[in-house]
N, C-alpha and C positions, 0 to 999 in steps of 0.2 A: 448625544450615546451618540459617537466619530466613527466614522467604522468607513475603512478603504477595502475596494474592492482589487481584485488580483484577476482580468479578464486575458484568457489565453485566448483570440480571435484567431485559429485553430484550433481549437476544438472540436473532436468532432465533426470535422467539416462543412457547419454550419454558418450562418454569417448569426456578428451579437449584436446587431443592432439595437433588436428588440428587448437584450437581457439588458443596455445601457436608458432606454425610454423606461423599461419597467420599473431601475431601481431610483428614477427620477419623477415616478409619481409613485411610488412608494414613503417614499424622505420624510415628505411632509406627515400625513398619516397612522405613521408608526412613527415621528418627530428621532429623522435620526438626522448625522450631517454628513459628506461621503464626497472619497475622490474616488478615482477609476485611474487606477494603475491597468496598459495591454504592455501585455507580454511584448517581446523582438525574436526572444534565440540571446541577444546581447549582453551582457552582464545586469539579468534581469537581476539576481541575487544581492546584486549593488547597489543596485539602482530599490528597491525594494523596504534595504535595511536605510538605506539613508530615511524612508519613509520612514517605514515603522519606529526608528527611532529624534525623526525632528517632530511627524505630527503628534509623536506615541498615539495611534487610535487606539480604542476600547474593542473591535475589534477588526480582527481583517481578517475575509471572506474574500476563498480560493473557488473560482469561478472556470471550471474545468473537470482534466481525468487526473488522474494520479496521481501524475507527475506536474501541475500545477500546485497539487495540496501539497505537495515531500517542497517544493518551492516555498510554500507560504510558511510552512512546518521550521521550517531552516530560521528562516527571516523571525520567528517569534521565540525561539528557544530558550526557556528560560527565563524564559519573563511574563508580566500578569499582561498580555492583548493574545484574546481566546481567537479561535481561529476556530472558522465556519462553512462550512464549503454548501457550494451550486453546482451540482452534480450533470457538467454540459460536454464532458466528453466522452473518447471512443468507448475507456473502460475504468469503472467505476466503485474499483473493490474496497474501499470506506467502506467508502458513503454509503451502498450494497450493505453494509452488514448493518448497520448505523441506523438502516432504517433514514436518509436522511431525504424529505424531499424529492422525487424526482420534477417536483414541478416548483420554477422558480422564484412567482408568489411566493410559492408554500415556505423555501428553503429561501429566501430575502427575513419573511414575516418570524425563520427561527435566529434566523442571523441577530433578527434587531429585538428578539424579548427573549428567550432562545437561557435559560445556566449554561456554564461549562463545567465540567471535568475537567479533573489532574490522569494524564491517559504521560503513559510513561510512550522514549522511542525508541530504534536502537543505535547505534552505531556501527558504520560497515568499516576495516579497512582504518578506522580514522576521519572520512571524508564524505563514506555517504549514508544516506538516513533512513530509517526501514520504519513507516510509521502499519506497516502492516505484516504482509508476507515476502520473502525477499528466496531467493533457491541458485543452486549450483546445479546445474545436468539437464535431462528435459523439459524442464519445461522455459526455462531460459533462452535454450537453442528453439524453439516454439517463438519465445519474444524480440531474439531479436531474428528470426527469417520476420514476422510481423512486422519489424519495423521496418526493414529495408525494403516491405514488398510492397507495393502499392494499395492493397483496400484496405477497412476496416470495418468494424464490426464482428458481431458473433462470428458468424458462418466464414469469414476471414481466419479471425483464430479456430474454428475444429477444424480449418481443413490442414494447416500447418499442424495442430497437434491429429491426424487421421497419420499424414505423413514419417510425425516423426513415431509413433505405434508400432507401424510396419519392421522401419528398422531399428527395435524396443535393441536399446543394449547398457547391461552396465561399467561402470569403472570402478577402479582399487580409488578410498580417500582413508586418509589417512584423517577424527577430526578427535582431537584435544578440548575435551570440560577438567574444570579447575579439578586437579589430583588424580583425571582419570586418559589413560588417553586412549586408543582403539581406532582398527583399519579392519572397512569395511568394504564391502558390494555395493554396492548401488545405483538404481539410475537416476535418482536422482536427493538430494539432501535439501531441504528448506525453510529458515532462520524465519521462524511464527513469531509477529506483535497480538495475529490476532487467531480467529479461526480458517476467513473459509477462505477459495480464488472468487473475485467476479459475476464465474458463473454456477455457483452456489456449490459449487464440491470445498466443505467438510474438509481439512491438509489435519487442520489438528484443534481438535473435541475440546479438549478441557483446557486450550487458548482463556486467557483475561489480558486487557490488555491492560490493568492498570496493579499487579500482583509486583511490579520489582520480579518476574523471568521475562522469560520468550527460551519457546519453546525448538527445540532442535528435531526434527522430523527427519529420518534414517529412514526410506527408500527401498526395501531390500530386492536384492535379484528378480524379477522377474521374467512368467514368462508369457505369448500370448494367451493359453488355454485359463491363465489366471488375472484373466483380463475383466472382467463379466462381475468375477467378486469383488473384487478393487471400487468400480464403479458404483458399484450397490452400501458400500462399504464411505467411497465417497461423500457420498447425497443420503443415506439413512446416517451418520455424523457416530457411525458405530469404527470406523478406522483403530481408536488406541487398541480393541479385542480382535483386531483382526494378527496374521502372524505376517501377515505383508506390511506393517514398518512399527519403525524402537520410535515412541517419544520418551526425550528424557526432557527438564525445563531449567533452568540455568541461570544464568549473570552475568556469564559469557563462554567465545567458543572459538574456539580454534579449526578451520578446514585446510587441510593440505589436500591442493586441487590438482596432483604431479603431472595430468595429461589435460589443463590449461582447458577442461569443457567450462564451455559461457555460464557467467554469470546476473542473473537480473536483483532490482531491491526495486519493487513493490510499481514494476512492471518498462523498468526504465532500463534495458543489456545495459550494465555497466563495464564491460572486456571480457578478460581470460583471467582471474590474475590468481597463481597460484598457490597464493595464499585468503582468504577470508577471513580476518579475524572482527568479533560480530559482542559488542558490548550493551548492557540494559542499562540507559536515561532516563534510573525511576523518576517518574510524575515530571516529567520534564516541558511538558506541552499543555495547556487549558485550549478543550474540544467543544464546543456546540456541540450538545446531542437534541432530540429530541424525547420526552419524553416516554420510560418503555426504550427506548434504542437503542436495540444494538442487548436486547438483555439477554442474560449469561454469560455477556463478557465482561463484565463487571466482579468485583469480587467487592 
């Protein structure tokens, strides 16, 4: 077996030399050949794509956070190369939902011995690839502030969340589905390929990652008095039964964003586009998951 490891050296703010040594030590017992590519932030996609095309590994392992996972997935989209994850970033939303081990040795073992499944991805504005969750509005504002700040981790995100909740505001959007057009007031509109954020909040209870659909979750105008109830629904996984959100399954959507509110895709702030187009790419990625990983996330 040939494995190409993609290591983000700054992910999670920790030294990655121990990870390289661990890969070397485990290669023999697990019977795999390997190469390591370290991201630099300069033409990583082009360089990684070249390596994948020329060396043709069996598996590409993303070692980092959600941004590294997305980079790796873009590289091998619609190929026979499987994606595996070693979650060592400050945000590991998809890995957490799939129950990918946080222990690096266990994650390497999974990459070398696990079975892959075909999953959907979402193409946004014909440029950005979504594996997990994208949104426009409140959470994207938080992601933007979080990324430009100097703090990382759960408490830094929580600080930005509380700041945004104090000034809770809704905005007008037009949402266009095939054959349907509606104007809504919402604090946030999420495009969900899976079910929950990295903090465990379930925003899309009916979500399945390989059903050929994604969900558009419209979070309606809220008041501060409604926050305890919506948080309860988030962590109970019952949002579809509440009156706080409308959840619509679709193969495509266009969100018209006249106020140009911030947009994020899998934890990466992508700007303030006036239009957000999203379309499903059915079973476009092979993803290695543990046995029983992501229970309920697959059909």
